[in-house]
Every structure is written in C-alpha cells, then in structure tokens.
LUMKE-8115 format. One line per 4 residues: number of its first residue (from 1); their letters; for each residue x, y, z of C-alpha. Coordinates in nm, 3 decimals, always signed. Example, Ala and Ser with C-alpha at 12.3 -4.5 7.8 and 13.67 -1.06 7.14 Angstrom:
% LUMKE-8115
1	as	+1.230/-0.450/+0.780 ~ +1.367/-0.106/+0.714
% end
This chain:
% LUMKE-8115
1	xxxx	+7.255/+1.174/-1.851 ~ +7.349/+1.543/-1.847 ~ +7.695/+1.722/-1.828 ~ +7.868/+1.634/-1.466
5	xxxx	+7.893/+1.986/-1.304 ~ +8.244/+1.991/-1.139 ~ +8.326/+2.198/-0.827 ~ +8.628/+2.417/-1.005
9	xxxx	+8.257/+2.495/-1.244 ~ +8.076/+2.652/-0.967 ~ +8.396/+2.821/-0.830 ~ +8.457/+2.995/-1.167
13	xxxx	+8.143/+3.140/-1.165 ~ +8.108/+3.257/-0.775 ~ +8.449/+3.368/-0.781 ~ +8.548/+3.155/-0.491
17	xxxx	+8.808/+2.854/-0.421 ~ +8.712/+2.506/-0.516 ~ +8.789/+2.436/-0.186 ~ +8.518/+2.626/-0.021
21	xxxx	+8.274/+2.520/-0.268 ~ +8.364/+2.117/-0.181 ~ +8.352/+2.220/+0.207 ~ +7.983/+2.351/+0.097
25	xxxx	+7.884/+2.047/-0.117 ~ +8.014/+1.844/+0.171 ~ +7.820/+1.996/+0.433 ~ +8.136/+2.151/+0.635
29	xxxx	+8.076/+2.493/+0.562 ~ +7.932/+2.574/+0.916 ~ +8.281/+2.410/+1.088 ~ +8.508/+2.619/+0.853
33	xxxx	+8.333/+2.912/+0.948 ~ +8.195/+3.002/+0.595 ~ +7.879/+3.251/+0.580 ~ +7.567/+3.131/+0.504
37	xxxx	+7.478/+3.379/+0.244 ~ +7.809/+3.253/+0.087 ~ +7.645/+2.899/+0.133 ~ +7.330/+2.936/-0.001
41	xxxx	+7.477/+3.135/-0.311 ~ +7.698/+2.747/-0.351 ~ +7.364/+2.551/-0.317 ~ +7.138/+2.780/-0.552
45	xxxx	+7.366/+2.777/-0.829 ~ +7.435/+2.367/-0.754 ~ +7.105/+2.316/-0.782 ~ +7.040/+2.540/-1.071
49	xxxx	+7.346/+2.372/-1.269 ~ +7.190/+2.013/-1.179 ~ +7.423/+1.925/-0.982 ~ +7.206/+1.757/-0.716
53	xxxx	+6.999/+1.616/-1.045 ~ +7.311/+1.396/-1.156 ~ +7.409/+1.306/-0.813 ~ +7.041/+1.084/-0.842
57	xxxx	+7.110/+0.974/-1.207 ~ +7.412/+0.795/-1.046 ~ +7.190/+0.680/-0.754 ~ +7.416/+0.885/-0.548
61	xxxx	+7.315/+1.117/-0.216 ~ +7.452/+1.407/-0.129 ~ +7.577/+1.533/+0.240 ~ +7.380/+1.842/+0.196
65	xxxx	+7.027/+1.735/+0.294 ~ +6.806/+1.877/+0.010 ~ +6.445/+1.909/+0.069 ~ +6.205/+1.994/-0.250
69	xxxx	+5.849/+2.066/-0.227 ~ +5.563/+2.345/-0.267 ~ +5.674/+2.684/-0.121 ~ +5.343/+2.900/-0.096
73	xxxx	+5.289/+3.271/-0.076 ~ +4.988/+3.388/+0.104 ~ +4.923/+3.750/+0.011 ~ +4.628/+3.996/+0.158
77	xxxx	+4.475/+4.055/-0.215 ~ +4.516/+3.964/-0.558 ~ +4.443/+4.338/-0.657 ~ +4.788/+4.444/-0.571
81	xxxx	+5.023/+4.523/-0.876 ~ +5.325/+4.390/-0.688 ~ +5.172/+4.070/-0.689 ~ +5.125/+4.054/-1.063
85	xxxx	+5.519/+4.174/-1.095 ~ +5.682/+3.947/-0.904 ~ +5.513/+3.632/-0.885 ~ +5.677/+3.540/-1.247
89	xxxx	+6.038/+3.591/-1.102 ~ +5.935/+3.383/-0.844 ~ +5.842/+3.091/-1.003 ~ +6.109/+3.125/-1.229
93	xxxx	+6.342/+3.129/-0.915 ~ +6.201/+2.815/-0.739 ~ +6.174/+2.626/-1.047 ~ +6.552/+2.689/-1.108
97	xxxx	+6.602/+2.471/-0.807 ~ +6.291/+2.224/-0.876 ~ +6.059/+2.344/-0.613 ~ +5.657/+2.389/-0.637
101	xxxx	+5.507/+2.771/-0.630 ~ +5.175/+2.853/-0.537 ~ +4.969/+3.150/-0.426 ~ +4.695/+3.164/-0.104
105	xxxx	+4.475/+3.471/-0.064 ~ +4.457/+3.556/+0.292 ~ +4.102/+3.488/+0.421 ~ +3.912/+3.831/+0.506
109	xxxx	+3.754/+3.624/+0.786 ~ +3.963/+3.637/+1.064 ~ +3.854/+3.337/+1.247 ~ +3.821/+3.087/+0.938
113	xxxx	+4.215/+3.201/+0.832 ~ +4.326/+3.163/+1.172 ~ +4.212/+2.810/+1.186 ~ +4.410/+2.744/+0.857
117	xxxx	+4.747/+2.847/+0.979 ~ +4.808/+2.546/+1.174 ~ +4.702/+2.307/+0.856 ~ +4.967/+2.515/+0.628
121	xxxx	+5.248/+2.267/+0.734 ~ +5.043/+1.959/+0.576 ~ +5.079/+2.175/+0.208 ~ +5.367/+2.342/+0.217
125	xxxx	+5.718/+2.343/+0.297 ~ +5.787/+2.690/+0.401 ~ +5.577/+2.997/+0.388 ~ +5.664/+3.362/+0.232
129	xxxx	+5.384/+3.640/+0.393 ~ +5.370/+3.954/+0.212 ~ +5.285/+4.257/+0.349 ~ +4.986/+4.265/+0.591
133	xxxx	+4.967/+3.940/+0.586 ~ +5.230/+3.886/+0.780 ~ +5.016/+4.008/+1.101 ~ +5.100/+3.960/+1.491
137	xxxx	+4.887/+3.618/+1.477 ~ +5.037/+3.445/+1.153 ~ +5.366/+3.495/+1.290 ~ +5.312/+3.404/+1.643
141	xxxx	+5.199/+3.051/+1.520 ~ +5.445/+2.987/+1.271 ~ +5.711/+3.066/+1.535 ~ +5.549/+2.846/+1.781
145	xxxx	+5.607/+2.513/+1.586 ~ +5.897/+2.604/+1.429 ~ +5.753/+2.663/+1.053 ~ +6.009/+2.778/+0.787
149	xxxx	+5.882/+3.166/+0.663 ~ +5.998/+3.432/+0.539 ~ +5.894/+3.805/+0.511 ~ +5.864/+4.001/+0.186
153	xxxx	+5.798/+4.380/+0.204 ~ +5.708/+4.382/+0.559 ~ +5.979/+4.411/+0.857 ~ +5.876/+4.348/+1.218
157	xxxx	+6.093/+4.602/+1.458 ~ +6.074/+4.376/+1.782 ~ +6.152/+4.029/+1.606 ~ +6.494/+3.915/+1.451
161	xxxx	+6.301/+3.748/+1.116 ~ +6.385/+3.664/+0.789 ~ +6.284/+3.964/+0.562 ~ +6.333/+4.106/+0.230
165	xxxx	+6.212/+4.483/+0.155 ~ +6.281/+4.745/-0.060 ~ +6.512/+5.023/+0.069 ~ +6.244/+5.294/+0.054
169	xxxx	+6.468/+5.496/+0.258 ~ +6.771/+5.513/-0.052 ~ +6.426/+5.525/-0.290 ~ +6.281/+5.877/-0.102
173	xxxx	+6.653/+5.981/-0.143 ~ +6.675/+5.899/-0.525 ~ +6.352/+6.098/-0.578 ~ +6.397/+6.354/-0.389
177	xxxx	+6.764/+6.428/-0.537 ~ +6.628/+6.397/-0.898 ~ +6.308/+6.640/-0.833 ~ +6.612/+6.890/-0.635
181	xxxx	+6.794/+6.862/-0.931 ~ +6.526/+6.940/-1.151 ~ +6.462/+7.268/-0.987 ~ +6.107/+7.199/-0.793
185	xxxx	+6.025/+7.415/-0.444 ~ +5.649/+7.319/-0.402 ~ +5.601/+6.965/-0.369 ~ +5.282/+6.804/-0.282
189	xxxx	+5.309/+6.442/-0.138 ~ +4.977/+6.242/-0.236 ~ +4.819/+5.951/-0.022 ~ +4.493/+5.804/-0.046
193	xxxx	+4.309/+5.817/+0.282 ~ +4.261/+5.436/+0.296 ~ +4.641/+5.346/+0.291 ~ +4.781/+5.679/+0.461
197	xxxx	+4.854/+5.486/+0.758 ~ +5.072/+5.267/+0.590 ~ +5.261/+5.544/+0.376 ~ +5.316/+5.749/+0.661
201	xxxx	+5.675/+5.607/+0.739 ~ +5.776/+5.677/+0.379 ~ +5.629/+6.039/+0.359 ~ +5.834/+6.126/+0.680
205	xxxx	+6.156/+5.970/+0.466 ~ +6.019/+6.169/+0.191 ~ +5.988/+6.491/+0.445 ~ +6.327/+6.437/+0.550
209	xxxx	+6.512/+6.416/+0.282 ~ +6.335/+6.766/+0.118 ~ +6.434/+6.907/+0.411 ~ +6.810/+6.909/+0.363
213	xxxx	+6.764/+7.034/+0.045 ~ +6.842/+7.427/+0.000 ~ +6.563/+7.603/-0.157 ~ +6.302/+7.385/-0.130
217	xxxx	+6.015/+7.447/+0.027 ~ +5.824/+7.247/+0.354 ~ +5.615/+6.974/+0.156 ~ +5.264/+6.959/+0.200
221	xxxx	+5.104/+6.596/+0.260 ~ +4.744/+6.548/+0.132 ~ +4.530/+6.287/+0.141 ~ +4.247/+6.213/-0.127
225	xxxx	+3.938/+5.988/-0.047 ~ +3.837/+5.820/-0.368 ~ +3.458/+5.883/-0.425 ~ +3.283/+5.490/-0.404
229	xxxx	+3.168/+5.528/-0.734 ~ +3.380/+5.533/-1.049 ~ +3.750/+5.584/-0.791 ~ +3.756/+5.967/-0.865
233	xxxx	+3.899/+6.235/-0.742 ~ +3.665/+6.497/-0.608 ~ +3.782/+6.823/-0.795 ~ +3.733/+7.015/-0.459
237	xxxx	+4.001/+6.801/-0.318 ~ +4.250/+6.898/-0.532 ~ +4.200/+7.259/-0.696 ~ +4.287/+7.466/-0.429
241	xxxx	+4.669/+7.306/-0.438 ~ +4.744/+7.405/-0.751 ~ +4.663/+7.761/-0.731 ~ +4.797/+8.012/-0.505
245	xxxx	+4.917/+8.006/-0.228 ~ +5.058/+7.678/-0.262 ~ +5.057/+7.628/-0.618 ~ +5.160/+7.294/-0.634
249	xxxx	+5.473/+7.243/-0.869 ~ +5.542/+6.860/-0.867 ~ +5.323/+6.564/-0.741 ~ +5.472/+6.284/-0.533
253	xxxx	+5.202/+6.024/-0.530 ~ +5.243/+5.718/-0.308 ~ +5.057/+5.498/-0.472 ~ +5.051/+5.390/-0.840
257	xxxx	+4.616/+5.376/-0.802 ~ +4.616/+5.685/-0.753 ~ +4.811/+5.820/-0.986 ~ +4.562/+5.711/-1.253
261	xxxx	+4.298/+5.860/-1.105 ~ +4.531/+6.188/-1.108 ~ +4.631/+6.220/-1.432 ~ +4.252/+6.137/-1.538
265	xxxx	+4.140/+6.485/-1.323 ~ +4.435/+6.664/-1.504 ~ +4.296/+6.570/-1.836 ~ +3.992/+6.693/-1.743
269	xxxx	+4.061/+7.017/-1.632 ~ +4.293/+7.100/-1.978 ~ +4.598/+7.087/-1.750 ~ +4.955/+6.958/-1.912
273	xxxx	+5.151/+6.723/-1.749 ~ +5.438/+6.826/-1.687 ~ +5.417/+7.206/-1.833 ~ +5.166/+7.303/-1.551
277	xxxx	+5.218/+7.014/-1.257 ~ +5.469/+6.702/-1.252 ~ +5.386/+6.377/-1.128 ~ +5.613/+6.116/-0.972
281	xxxx	+5.531/+5.763/-0.863 ~ +5.678/+5.641/-0.544 ~ +5.567/+5.284/-0.712 ~ +5.557/+5.178/-1.068
285	xxxx	+5.245/+5.116/-1.221 ~ +5.089/+4.876/-1.481 ~ +5.097/+5.074/-1.845 ~ +5.326/+5.367/-1.691
289	xxxx	+5.505/+5.408/-1.993 ~ +5.241/+5.397/-2.214 ~ +5.061/+5.695/-2.104 ~ +4.997/+6.009/-2.249
293	xxxx	+5.290/+6.192/-2.022 ~ +5.485/+5.875/-1.925 ~ +5.502/+5.849/-1.553 ~ +5.856/+5.864/-1.362
297	xxxx	+5.880/+5.606/-1.110 ~ +6.081/+5.393/-0.846 ~ +6.085/+5.023/-0.946 ~ +6.071/+4.759/-0.750
301	xxxx	+6.383/+4.558/-0.738 ~ +6.170/+4.226/-0.869 ~ +6.446/+4.003/-0.957 ~ +6.676/+4.071/-0.680
305	xxxx	+6.425/+4.009/-0.452 ~ +6.255/+3.708/-0.591 ~ +6.599/+3.535/-0.564 ~ +6.685/+3.656/-0.218
309	xxxx	+6.336/+3.519/-0.095 ~ +6.415/+3.152/-0.290 ~ +6.750/+3.119/-0.140 ~ +6.639/+3.238/+0.233
313	xxxx	+6.304/+3.020/+0.256 ~ +6.539/+2.716/+0.083 ~ +6.789/+2.753/+0.356 ~ +6.471/+2.770/+0.675
317	xxxx	+6.312/+2.441/+0.485 ~ +6.644/+2.274/+0.492 ~ +6.706/+2.359/+0.860 ~ +6.343/+2.277/+0.968
321	xxxx	+6.296/+2.661/+1.061 ~ +6.524/+2.669/+1.353 ~ +6.778/+2.897/+1.125 ~ +6.977/+3.062/+1.401
325	xxxx	+7.089/+3.312/+1.120 ~ +6.844/+3.542/+1.043 ~ +6.906/+3.797/+0.781 ~ +6.714/+4.163/+0.678
329	xxxx	+6.752/+4.260/+0.337 ~ +6.682/+4.585/+0.210 ~ +6.728/+4.625/-0.174 ~ +6.688/+4.966/-0.310
333	xxxx	+6.442/+5.046/-0.614 ~ +6.553/+5.162/-0.941 ~ +6.460/+5.556/-1.030 ~ +6.272/+5.514/-1.352
337	xxxx	+6.264/+5.815/-1.524 ~ +6.009/+5.958/-1.791 ~ +5.864/+6.267/-1.864 ~ +5.600/+6.352/-1.606
341	xxxx	+5.853/+6.507/-1.401 ~ +5.966/+6.718/-1.677 ~ +6.267/+6.607/-1.817 ~ +6.312/+6.339/-2.143
% end
C-alpha cells in the first residue's frame, strides 16, 4: 500500500489552503465559487500523487467522479515534426493520470473519414483535434452529440471552444525585437507556396511588428515553390532577393522544412550564414542545433501545452462534454538564439 496522500500535502505543493483542497476533492468547489482551472490543478496533482489509487486500495469511493479511459488525438499528417515533438509530453501527461493515449491520422478520403467521426465515441473517452484536423464538419458533429474534445494549435473565431495554441503574436514580437537589436534592416519573409494561406496571419503579425521598428525597411514576403523532384529551391526564385536593389540581410522562414532547403541552396552558392545572409525560423526543426550554422528559432512550449491539454480534456470527459466553462489558452514560444542570426 502506498503512502497516504493528505490534503495538506497537496495544499503545500500548490500553494493553496487545505480547505480549498478539501472542497475540490469533496465535489463542493462549484458551490464555493472555486475557479475551474484551480479545480483542474488540484485534481491533476491528486491523480499524479496517487490520491485516487489509494482510495481504491481501501475500497473507498471519491465524491469527485473519475472517468479513466483512452484519449484519441486526430492529426492531419504524421509528417509534421510538431506531432513527433509533443507526443512524448502528452503520453507522460496522460500516463500520470492513468489515462491511455492514441493517435489517429485523418483519412484523406473525406467521405470515409466523416463516417468514422460518429464512431469515435465507442473507442475514445475524448478527442484532441490538431490543426487542420479540426475542420468544420468534425467540430459540428462532435458538438451535436456532446462529445468531449479540445483543439490544439487551432482556434475558431465564431465558436466558444477549449483551445490550446502557441501565442504567435508574442512569438512574432520576440523574433522581431531580437533581429532589430542586431541591426538588420532588409528582411525577407519566406513561406512555401503550399502553406502560404495558413501562414498569412503570422506573416501579418511579423510585418506589423517590423513596422514599429525605427530604421527597419518594409519586409518583402515571398512564396517559394519547391521542385517536385528533390524538393529543392530553384536558383531563380531566390537569387534576385540576395542582390540589389533589395539585398536581403536576413530571412525569416515560416516553416522548418523550408530552412533545410534554403541552407542547402546557400551552401551550393558558396554563401555563408550568417555573414552573407542570416536565417531565423518561426518553428523549430529536428537537428537545428547540429547544422553547420545552428538555426535561431521559436520553440513551442510543448510541456506546458501537453499539461493544459490533458487537464482540459479530462475536465471535458468528466462533465460529458457539457462544461460551460471554455478556455482559450495561448502560451508564448521560447526564442532559441543560435548563431544563424549573427550572434553567438
């Protein structure tokens, strides 16, 4: 039998009173106006410390309803590095509360996928919808049956839903502040043509931030088409931006994948990073720290996002998807400074 978990142990770790802990664990928190996010923190820590497991060992039941099960995460593609990066954190977060976790790739056949949406309830207690997997049809279908779900890296303006996203407004500001301090004036914002539409909001944020910096010129935004064979950047697409009249001093690259292709192109041109042209990325890529010029980038707050998602979806499951309290959480990314931007 494990060590007994006392209310004061939970209270000390969370910095709250034992009375608050008691109210949450005895399902009286709502009556006393205790905030939902505070309740989530108490219940999450109680699960992690084995509070509910000890009750079961002693054949006791908790007034707080626990609904273990399997959580599913629907992703648009398994090729997105973000999925690889956040999955271990989600597994750890769900494992700590005794919940299973599984990943499902959205079927490219919309008709077949739409038929599966209604069947998810048989297999999963709740769902996490990532990015473009949170399409209008899926959201409407899940809401109509009161199914617990949370959006990750996707927000819907006209609906009040639980969402967890990277705060790219703050991320854009941090990136622009950094390159402004380094004295760059001619900025080239680079996006891949296939994802330019999705990148547009962040590009506008970057342009707005640059517009507030005295001495920085209006940035140029370009969309590159990667060649079908080899996925390379054609020389004609970029050469003109590195020469007068524009003479880009630094490139802000929207996608991690594009960074690899640009670096390869620059190496073949016998140019140097950052001496001839600097490069920074709006997302982190695998091996960025090992490249010949380690790449400065924004790093998503993976651990924080995973904990928020786990606690949110647990609350939704516990309330059978009928929680009135919906939260939109935006967590700022971390600026990882390496010498591709011209600073050690």
